[in-house]
N, C-alpha and C positions, 0 to 999 in steps of 0.2 A: 132472326137468326135461328131461334129454337124451332120455329115452324119449318124453315128451310132444311135444317138438319134432320127433322123428323120425316120429311118427304124424300122420295127417291126419284131421280130423273128418268122418265119413261116416255117423253114426248119429244117432238121435233118442231122447232119454230122456223117459219118461213119469213124472210125479210124481203120487202119490195125495194129494188135498187133505185128506181126513180118513178116519178109520177107520170111520165110520158110513155112508159112501157117500151123503151128502146133498149136494144142490147148494147153491152160493153160500155155502159155509162153508170157511174156511181155518184149519188148525191150524198155527201158525207153527213150533212146535217140531218137529213131524213133518216139515214141508216142509224145514226147515233140515237136519235129520238126513239126509233123502233126498238133498239137494243135496250135503252133505258126503260122504256115502257114494259118490255117483256122481262126485265130483270136479269138479262144475260150478263151485262157488264158487272153487276154486283156479284153474280155467281162466280164470274171469272176472277174478280178481285178477291173474293172470299177464298177461292181455290188457290190463287197465287199466294195470298197471305197465309194459307194453311199448308197443306202437304199435297202438291199436285201429283208427284210420282209415288206410286205404291206398288210394291212387289212382294211376292210370297217368299218365305224364308228359303225354300229349296232353290227357286230361280236365282235369288240374290246370291246364295252360296255358290251355285254352279258358275255364275258369272264372275264373282269377285273373291273367290277363295285364294287367288294368287296373291292378293295383298297381304294376307296374314296366314301363311301355311302352318306356322307353329301352333296355331290354336287347335288344329285338328288332331294333334297328338293327345290332347286331353279329351277325356270322355265327357262331353257337355252336350246340352240341348242345342238345337239349331238357333233358338232365340239368343242364348248366351254367346254362341259363336258369332252371330251377326253383330251383337253389341260390342264384342271384343274387337272385331274387324273395324268397326266404325270408330271406336276409341283409339285404336292404334293409328288410324289415318289422321285423326285429329278433327273430325267433323263436329259441328255444334248445331244444335237446333233440330235434330232429327227426333223421331219417336218410333218406338217399337211396340207393335200391337200383339195380338194373340197369334195371328198367322201371317202378318205382313209387316214390312218395314216402310215407314212413312218418311219421305224425304222432301225437303224444301226445293224451291226452284233453283236450278243450277248445280245442285249437289250431285245429281246423276252424271252430269258432264264431268265434274271434277273426279268422280270415281272412275269413269272410263279413261280419263287422261292418266290417272295413277296406274291403271291396269296396263295401258299401252306402254308407259314408261318401264314398268317392271318387266314386261315381256321383251322389250327392246334391250334392256340391260342384260337379261339372261342370255339372249341370243349373242350379244356382243361378247360376253365373258366366255361362252362356249367356243366361239370362233377364235378369240384371242388365245385361249389355252391350247387349242389344237395347233394353231400356227406356231406358237412358241415351242411346242414339243417338237415339231418338224424341224424348225430352225436349230434347235438345240442338238438334235441328232446329227445334222449336217455339220454344225460347228465342231462337235466332238471329233468327227472323222477327220475334218481338215486340221484340227489341232494336233491329232496324233501324228499325221504325216509331217506337219511342220516341226513338231518336236523331234522326230527322228532325224529330219534333215539338219535341224539346228545342232543336234548333238554331234552329228558327223563333222559339221563345219567347226564346231568348238573344239573337237579333238585335234583337228589339224592345226588350228590356231594355238592351242595349248602347247603342242609340240614345238612350233616355231618360237613361241614366247619363252619356253624352257631353255632353248638353245641361246636365245638372245640374253636372257637373264644370266646364264652361266658366263657368257662372254663379258657381260657388264660387271659381274662380280669379280672376275679375274682382273679386269682393267682397274677397278677401284682398289683392289688389294695392292697392285703394282704402284698406283699413284700414292696410296697411303704410305707405303714403305719409303718411297723416294722423298716425299714431303717430310716425313719424320726425320730422315737422315739430314736433310738440308736444314730443318728447324733446329735440330740438336747442335749442328755445327755452328750456326749463327748465335745460338744461345750461349755456348761455351766461350766464343770470342767476346761477346758482350760482357759476360761475367768477369773474364780476366781483365778487360779494359776498365770496367767499373771499379774493380778492387784496386788496381794501380792508381787510378784517379783519387779514390777515397783515402788511400794511405798517404799520398802526397799532400792532399788538402789538410788532413789531420796533423801531419808533421809540421806544416807551416803554421797552423793555428796554435799548436802547443809551443812552438818556438816564440811566437809573438806574446803569448801569455806569460812565458818565463821572463822575457825582457821587461814586460810591464810590472810584474811582481818585484823584480830586482830593483827597478827605479823607485817604486813605492817604498820599499824597505829603506833604501838609502835616504830618501826625502824625509821619512819618519824619524830616522836617527838624527839627521841634521836639525830638524825642528825640535826634538827633545833636548838636545844639547843647548840650543839657543834659549829655550824657555827656562831651563835650569839656571843658566847664567843670569838671565834677567830677574828671575825670582830671588836668587841669592843676593843680588845688589839691592833689590827693594827691601829684603829682610834686614840687611845691615843698616840701611838708612832709617828704617822704622825703629830698630833697636837703639840707635843713637838718640833719636828724638825722644823716645820713651824714657831713657835714662836721664836726659836733661830735665824733662818735665817732672819726673819723680824727685829729683834732687831739689828742685825749686819748691815743690809742694811740701816736702819734709822740712825744709828750712822754715817755711811759713808756719807749719804746725808747731815746730819747736819754739818759735818766738811767742806764739799764742800761749803755749803751756807755761813759759817763763812768766808771762804777764799774769796768768791765773794764779800761779804759786805765790807771786808777790802779793796779790790781793787776798789770798787765803791766810797768810800769816797775820793779817790784820783782823780777821774774823774768828779768832779762837774762842772768844767769850760767847759769841752767838752759837758756837758749836755745842757748848754745854747745855744751853736751853733746848736745843734741838735733840740732844741726847736724851734728856728727860722725856721729851714728847715721844721720842721713838720707843723708849721703854714702856711708856703707857700704851702706846699703840700695839706693841708686841704682846702685852698682857691681854689686851682686847682680842687680838688675833688668836691667842691660845684658847681663850674662852669660847670663841666662835668655832674653832676647830673641834673642841670637845662636843659642842652642840651639833655640829655637822656630823660627827661620828654617830651620835645617838640617832640623828635623823636618817643616816644611811642604814643603820640597823633596822629602824622602823620600816624604811623603804624596802629593804630586802625581804622583811617579813610580809609586807603588803604584796610584793611581787610574787612571793611563794603562794600567798592566798589567791592572787589573781590567776596564777598558773593553774592552781587546783580548780578554780572556777572555770577556766578555759577548758581544762580536761573534762570537767563535768559537762560543759556545753557541748564539747566534742562528742562525748558519750551520748548525750541527748540527740545530737545531730545524727550520729550513727544509728541510734534507735529509730529516729524518724526516717532515715534512709532505708533501714530494714523494713519499716512499715510501708514505705513507698514501693519497695521491691515486692512485698506481699500484695500490695494493691495492684501493681502493674505486672501482669503475668506474661505479657508478650515480650518478644525479643527486643523490639525497638525501645520499650520502656526500660528494659533491663540495661540496654546499652546506655540510655540517657542517665540512668541512676549510677551506672559504673563510672560514666564520665563525671557526674557530680561528686561521687566519692573520690575519684582521682583529683578533681579540683580541690575538694576539701582537704584531702591529704596533702596536696601541694600547699594549700593555705597553712595547714598544720606545720609542714616543713618550714614554710616561710616564717611562721610564728616562732618556731624553735630557733630558726636562724636569727630572728630578731632578738630572742632571749639571749642567744649566744653573743650577739653583738652588744646587747646591754651589759652582759658580763664583761666583755672586752672593754667597754666604755668604763665600767666600774673599776676594772684593773688599771686602766689608763688614769682615771681620776685619782685612784690611790697612789699611783706613781707620781702624779702631779702634786698630790698632797705631801708625799715624801720629799719631792723636789722643793716645795714651799717650805717644809720644815728645815731642809738643809739650807735653804736660802736664809731662813730666820736665824739659824745657827751662825751662818756666815756674817749676817748683819750684826748679831750680838758680838761676835769676835771682832768685827770691825769697830763696833762701839767701844769694846774694851781697849782695842789698840788706840782708838782716838782718846779715850780717857787717860791712858798711859802717856800718850803724846802731849795731851793738855798738861798733865802733871810735870812732864819733862820741860814743857814750854814755860810753865810757872817758875820752875826751878831755875831755868836759864834766864828768865826775866829778872828774878831776884839777884842772880849772880851778875847779870848785866848792870842792874842798878848799884849793886855793891862794888862790883869790880869792872869799871868801864875800860880800864887799861887792858884787862884780860880779853875783853871782847875784841879789841883791835887786833890782838895777836891771833885770836881764833876766828877772824872774819871769813877766812876761806872755808873752815869747817862749818861755820854757822850758815854761810851762804849755801853750801851744799845741803846741809840739813834742812835749811829753809826751803830750798828748792824741792827737796823730797817731801817735806811736810806740806808745802803749798800744793804739790800734786795730789797728795792724799786728801788735803782739805778740799781741794777743788772736786775731787771725786766724791768726797762725803757730801759737799754742798749739792753737787748734781744729784746724788742719790736722794738727799733730803728734799730738794725741790721736786724731783720726780715722785718721791713718796707723797709729798704734800698734794701734788697735782693728782696723783692716783687716788689718794684718800678722798680728795674733793669729788673726783669723778665717781669713785665708788659710792660715796654718800648720795651723790645725785642718782646714780644707777640703782642704789638700794631703794631710794624713794620711788624711782620709776618702777622697780621690780615689785615693791609693795603695792603700788597702784595696779601694776599688771596682775599681781596675785589676786587682788580684789576683783579685777575684770575677769580673770580666769575662773574665780569662784562663781561669779555671776554666769559665765559661760558654761561652767560645769552644771550649775542648776538648770540652765536652759537645755543643755544636752541631756540631762537626766529626764527633764520633762519631754523633750523630743523622743528620747529612748522609750519612755512610757507610751507616748502616742504611737511610736513605731511598733512597739510590742502589740498594742491594741490593733493597729492596722495589719500587722503580721497575722494575728489571730484571725481577723476578719478575712484576710486573703487566704489563709489556710482553709478556713471554712468554705470560701468560694472555690478554692482549688479542689477541695474534696467534692463539692457540688459539681464542678466541671468534670472531674474524673468520673463521677457517677454518670453524668450525661454522656461522657465519652464512651463509657462501657455500654450504656444503652444504645448509643449511636453505632458502636461496633456490632452489638447484637442485631440491630436493624440492618446493618450492612451485610452481616452473615445471612440474615433471612432473605435480603434482596439478592445476594449471590446465589442462594439456593433456588430462589424463583427464577433467576436468570439462567441457571443451569437447567432447570426444568423447561424453561422456554427454549433453550438451545436444543434440548432433547426433542421437544415437540417439533421444532423447526427441522431437525434432522429426519424425524418421522415423516414430516410433510415432504421433504426433499426425496425421501425414499419412495413415498407414494407417487410423487411427480415422476420420478424415474420409472416407476412401474407403469404409470400412464403413458409416458413416452415410449416405453417398450411395447405396450399394447397398441399404441398408434403406429409404431413401426411394423408390428405384426399385421395390423390392419392394412397398412400400405403394401406390405408384402403380399397379403391376400388379395388386395385390389390388383396389384401387378399380375399375380398368378391368374386371377379371373380374367384380366385383360388378355393375358397370353392364351388362356383357354378360349377366350372369345375369338382371338386371331386364329387359333387352331381350328375352331369351328368354322370360321370363314374359309380357311384353307380347305377344310373338309367339304364345305359347300361347293367351292370352286372345283375340287376334284370330282365331286358328284355331278356337277354340270358337265365336266369333260367326259365323264363316263356316260352321261346321257347322250352326248354326241356319238360316242363309240357304239352305244346301243342302237342308234339309228342305222349304223353301217354293219354292225355285227350282232347277230341274234344270239350266237352261242355264248358270247361273253356277257350278255345282259343278266343272266341268272347269277353269275359270280359277282358282278357289280352290285346287284340288289342285296345279296347276302352281306357284302362289305358295308353297304350303306346302312343296313339294319344293325350291324355291329357298331358302326360309328354312332348311330342313334342311341344304342344302349350305353355306349361310353359317355355320350353327352348327358344322358339321363343320370348316370352315376356321378358325373361331374356336377350336374345341377344339384343332386342330393348332397354331395360333399360341400358345395358352395353354401347351400342352405344351412348345413350344420356349422360351417365356419361362420356364417352370418349370425347364427344363434349364439355361438361362442363369443363373437365380438360384441353382441348386445349384452351378454352376461358380463363381459369385461367392462363395458361402458357403465352398466349398473353398479358394478363394484367400484369403478373410479368415481362415479357420482356420489356413492355413499362415502368413499374416502374423502372426497372433496368437501361434502357437508360436514363430516367429522372434523376435517382440518379447519374449516371455517369456524365451527364451534370452538375448537381449541384456540384459534386466532382471537376470537372474541374474548375467551377467558384470559388469554395472554394480555390483550389490550386492557381488560379491567385490572389485571394484576399490575400491569405497567402503570396505569393511572394511579392505583393505590401507592405504588412505589414512588411515583412522581410526587404525590401528596406528602408522603413521608420525607422525601428528599427536601421538599419545600420547608417542612417543619424543621428538619435538621439545619437547613440554611438559615432559618429564622433564629434557631438556637445558637448557631455559629455566629450570626451577626450580634446577638446579645452578648455572647462570650467575648467577641472582639471589642464591643463597647466597654464591657467590664475591664478587659485587659487594657484598653486605652485609658480608662479612668485610673487603673492601677499604675500604668506607666506614667501618667501625669503626677500621681502622688509620689511615685519613686523619683521622678525628675525633681519635684520640690525637695524631697529628702536629700537627693544628690546635691542640689544647690546648697542646702543647709550644711551637708557634710563638706562640700567644697569650701564654704565660708569658714567652717570650723577648722578645716585643714589649712586654709590660708592663715587663719589666726594662729594655728599651731606652728605653721612655718615661720610666721613673724616672731612668735615667741621663741622658737628655736634659734632664729637669727640673733635676737636680743640676748638670749642665754649664751650663745657662742661668743658674742662680743664681750659679755661679762666675764666668761672664762678666760678669754685671751687678755683682757685688760687688767683684771684684778684677781689676786689669789685669795683675797678675803671673802669674796662673794661666791665661793665655790659651793658652800653648804646650801645657800639659798638657790643657786643654780641647779644643784642636784635635786633639791626638793621640787623645783619647778620642772626639771626634766622628768622626775619620777611621775609627777602629776600629768605631765604631757604624755609620758609613755602609757600611763593608765588610760588617758583619753584615747591615745592611739590604739591601745589594746581593745578598749571598748568600741572605738570606731572600726577597727579591723574585724572585731567579732560581729558588729552590726553589718559591716560590709560583707563578711562571709555569709551572714544570714540573708542579706539582700541578694548576694550572688546566688545562694542556693535557691532562694525564691525566684530569682530571675531564671535560673536554670529550669526550675519547675515550670515557670511560665513559658520558657522557650520550648521545653518538652511538650507542654500542652499545645503551644502554637504549632510545633512540628506535627503532633498528632492530628491537630485540626487541619493543617495543610494536607497531611496524608489522607484524612477523611475526605477533604474537598477534592483532592486528586482522584481518590477512589470513586467519589460521587460523579465527578466529571467523566471518569472512565465508564462508569455504569450508564450514565446518560448517553455517552457515545455508543456504547454497546446496544442500548435500547434503540437509539436511532438506526444503528446498523440492522438490528432485528426488524424494525419497522420497514427499512428499505428491502430487506430480504423477503419480508411478508408481502410487500407490494410487488416485488419481482415474482414471487410465487403466485400471487393472484393473477399477475399479467400472464405468466406461463400457463396457469390453469385456464384463463380465458382463451389464450392461443390454442391450447389443446382442445378446448370445447369447439373453437372455430374449425380446427383441423378435423375433429370428429364429425362436425356438421358437413364440412366439405367432402370428407370421405364417404359419409352416408349419401350425400347427393350424387357423388360419382358412382357409388354402388348402385343407387337407383337407376342412374343412366345406363350403367353396364347391364343391369337386369333388363331394362327396356330393350337394349341392343340384343341381348341374348334371346329375349322373347321374339324380337324381329327376325333373328337368325332361325329360331325354331319355326316361325311361320313360313320363312323362305324354304326351310327344309321340308315342311309339310307340302308346300306348293310343288317343290321338286318331286316329291313322292307321287303326288297326283299327276304331275306331268309325265313321270315315268310310267304310271299306269296307262295314261293316254297313249304314250309312245309305244308301249307294248302292243296295244291294239293296232297301231299304225305300222308296226314293223313288218308285218306280212306283206302289206301293200308296197312298202319300200323295197323289200327283197325282190319282188316281181319287177319293180321299176329298175332296180340295179341290174338284173339279168338282161333286160332290154337295153339298158345303157351300155353294158359291156359288149353286147353284140354290135351296137352302133359304133362304139369306140374302136372295136377291132376293124370294122369296115372303113372308118375314116383313116386318112393318112397320118404319117408321123408329123408333118409340118403343121397341119391344122391342130393336132393335139398339143404341140409345143406352144403355138400361138395362144390357144385358149388357156393353157397352163400359165403362161407368162402374164396374160391379162388378169387371171384369177389371183396370181401371186402379187401383182401390183395392187389390186383391190384389197387383198388381205393385208399388204404392207401399210396402205393408207389407213385401213381400219385399226391395225395394230398401233400405228402411231397415235391415232386419236385416242384409242383406249389407254395407251401408255401415258399420254399427257393427262387425261382425266384421272388415271390412277395416281400419277405423281402429285397432282393437286390435292387429291384426297389424302394421300399419304402425308403430305406436308401439313395439312390441317390436323390430321390425327397426331403427328409428331408434336405439333405446337401444343395441342391439348394435353398429351401425355407429359410433356416437359413441364407445363404449368401445374399439373396435378401431382406429379411424382418427383419433384426435385429432391425432396428429403429422403425418399426410399430407393433411389436408383442405385446408390453404392452398395447397399446391402443385398439388392435383388439381382445384380448382374450374374453372380455365380449360379443362382437358381435358374435364371433365364437360359444361360448357356447349357446347363445340365439338361433342362427340359428340351431345348432345341436339339441337343445331341440325341436324346432319347427319341424324339419325334422323327429326326432324320433317319435314325436306325430303323424305326418302325416303318417309315414311308419309303425306304429305298427299294424294297421288293416290288410294290405296285408301280413305282416310277420306272424301274428297269423294264418291267413288262410293257408299260405304255410306250417306252422308247422303241423296244423291239417291234411292237405291233405297228407303230407309225412308220418306221423305216421299211418294214415289209410292204405296207400300203403304198408308200412313196415309190418304192421300186416297181410295184405293179403299174403305177401311173406313169413312170418314166421320169420323175423329178430328180432322182438320184444321179442321172447321167447328164444333167444340164451343165455341169462344170463348176469351177470354184467361184466364179463371179457372182452367180446367184446365191451361192452359199454365204459369201461375204456380205451381200446385201441383207440376207435374212439374219445373219449374226449381228450386224449393226442395228437392225430394227429390234432384235431381241434385247441388245444392251440398252 
């Protein structure tokens, strides 16, 4: 290969077709062997594998400059122009040398096919534009005539309609007034009939109600009289039966009393012995009363001391509450402490009420003591009376022994006195028996009370021991509560720090959202720029179509060619300005993209910092949860201890209740055991006071625990809220990241679309350059065309009108067919372009409609002048050819094809 590439082909090979030397006969095998031996096949293969077509830059540009005319606007070398043409076409595998372009096999044919396509499209667009212009002028003329005729017809129809409407309005007014009169008449009749019916029905109903009420009243009076008579008869029957029963019962009681008095007269001696026992018992009772008085005095002193102690404890509790208030600075703690103070004040009021009740009980007991004293006095008086009666009885017995005869005379008086004495003796015996029974019961109860006192003393010792343990437990709980409070303060400080971090995170999130909004605004501006560039691209396409139309006009009119060239140059300058503006806008968009990327990197860094801070806060929250769990365990242990203490207090309370019951029974049953009962009640009250004080302390501690629990629950709720907020922040961050990714994708798509638009703009610029070259070529050919036009005009004048019309109709039909094909192709292209634009600009359409309409209005205003000129020139040309006089049918056909 190196040797072949070094050599140059300067020889000719001759090949023998056959060995027989006959004409028109080929032996393929011999020919192939000769070609192989001579190396021709290898050379052909090498040339095919390499670059068989080779052209100089000038020849290549002269032939294929149509494919990319926009390249010629730039001042570049022929080599660069050839390379840009091949790149725009999309060929691969070519090579560019110093003076030539090297193409592979088949690429030259592809370039020629592209060239023919471009030329055919240009011719079709020129023809379509001219035909549309002609059809438009004819359509406008016919439209003006039709509008004038339609306006005249509408005026006549409007006059007729006005008359008809006036008549219809008059008829409606008459009908309305008649119907109103008829409806009012029927309505008044209905109202009067309804009123009469309602009055009759209401009168009938009222009369029925009156009769029913009258009957009910009469029946009630009859029933009342009957019931009164029945009840009176029953009352009389009951009264009689009660009187009979009372008489029988009193008779029975009187007989029993007579029997008892007779028995009492026999037992006078036994009364003396009982009298002595009663005196001894009264002395014992007086001694016990003095002892109880002393005990009461001691109890009152001890109560005063206990009240002082309670006041001191209350002062200590108030001091503790004040310390708790100083410890808890927040409003919730203050509220809890105020509630505790209120509860303690309520307890104090309860204690004061209990003290008042105790005072009332003391007054009652004093009254009972006075009652017992009065009863003792009565008993002594009765004893005195009994002694006197015994003396009288002894005297009467001596008198009876001495004077039996006198007794027979005074039997009636003696029986009466005996009856009275028997009654008194029976009463005395009853009182004595009752006193004996009560004394025995009191002795038994005293023994039981002494046993209970010993039990109570043991219970008091136990309670004192439990109080000591409770005080120690209270001290430990206070220490734990102080530790819990310190932990709570630390937790609150941590929560404040977390809240500050959360506020900073919210601020950063807001900044990110602002940056995202800016990015979205920048993307919308980019979309708007993209739409504006697309509009400008469409405008450039329109300008190109106009330029092609003007090229056709240049073929027919030489005078207007110079004007159209100037306009094309102005359009080219505008396009260059638009291109520079687009480049500046693209640079601005790139700068905005750089700013957005920087903001996104900063936002990502902030998000990472936030994530680290959130992780630290989560760790702290876990630590707080562990501490809270520990506190809950401690509170559970304390609750168990308090439950045990409550059980013990319940047992003590039950024992105290039992003791109270036994004491109440002793009070009701005996008057002698009041001192012991008072002592026991005092001791029980002391125990109650101690238990109430302990209960108050326990309640205060419970309240403290409840406040701590409330604070813990609040902290837990705050922690949960913070966790939720952190999760929301994470969600917001994820959404922001997603929006950032979407914006990046949108920016990438917009950049791709901008690149496409740039390529399309480059293609349009190439087409414009090709049109400029075609214009130069056409200027050279215009002189020849003018001469041909003169000859054609002479020949047209010679030909008849009929031949001219036939040729024009045939040309119009051909032009219509071409227009239809061009319109279908343009519709397909327009649909593809619309689909692309809808996919690319769904987000920016709403914001860019107004700009589009403004730009369209401006462009229409700018393009109205040359369009009117074109219309006038085409109409003048058609009139010369005779198409304007063909009639409305051809104009309608042209308008339909134009639509």
